C-alpha positions in Angstrom: 20.7 0.0 16.0 17.1 -0.3 17.2 16.0 -2.1 20.3 16.1 -5.5 18.7 19.0 -7.5 17.5 17.7 -7.2 13.9 19.9 -5.4 11.4 17.8 -3.2 9.2 19.3 -2.7 5.7 18.6 0.1 3.3 19.1 -0.5 -0.4 20.3 2.2 -2.8 19.8 1.0 -6.4 18.0 -2.3 -7.2 19.3 -3.4 -10.6 19.4 -7.0 -11.9 22.3 -8.1 -9.7 20.6 -6.8 -6.6 17.3 -8.4 -7.5 18.7 -11.7 -8.6 21.4 -12.3 -6.0 21.7 -9.9 -3.1 18.0 -9.3 -2.1 17.2 -13.0 -2.1 20.4 -13.7 -0.1 19.6 -11.0 2.5 16.1 -12.3 3.0 17.6 -15.7 3.9 19.8 -14.3 6.7 18.5 -14.6 10.2 18.4 -11.3 12.0 18.6 -9.2 8.8 15.7 -7.2 7.4 15.7 -5.3 4.1 13.8 -2.3 5.5 13.9 0.2 2.7 14.8 0.9 -0.9 15.5 3.9 -3.1 15.8 3.3 -6.9 16.0 5.4 -10.0 12.3 6.3 -9.8 9.6 6.0 -7.3 7.7 3.6 -9.6 10.7 1.3 -10.0 11.4 1.5 -6.2 7.8 0.5 -5.5 8.0 -2.4 -7.9 11.0 -3.8 -6.1 9.4 -3.2 -2.7 6.3 -5.0 -3.7 8.3 -7.9 -5.3 10.5 -8.4 -2.2 8.2 -7.3 0.6 10.3 -4.2 1.5 8.2 -1.9 3.7 9.6 1.5 2.8 10.3 3.2 -0.5 12.3 6.4 -0.1 11.9 9.3 -2.6 15.7 10.1 -2.4 19.0 8.7 -1.3 19.2 11.5 1.2 15.9 10.4 2.8 17.1 6.9 3.2 20.4 8.0 4.7 18.6 10.3 7.1 16.4 7.5 8.5 17.8 6.5 11.9 15.9 3.2 11.7 18.3 2.0 9.0 21.5 0.3 10.4 23.4 -0.4 7.2 23.3 0.7 3.6 24.0 -1.5 0.5 24.7 0.2 -2.8 23.5 -1.9 -5.7 
């Protein structure tokens, strides 16, 4: 984990259940930040990132998994 107490989550797959339930719930948790997303396409990933204020869109699952700034992964 980084130098803060914040848990940085990476999202793999952002379908309807993730968008309607999980992402809004994660955003309400203190100390939790949804820091990145990878989706079926870069376009759909960017759409989710814009909608939910997610700062990073990864081009591949492997790129997300390799980022040492991500503390936890949620598979949607």
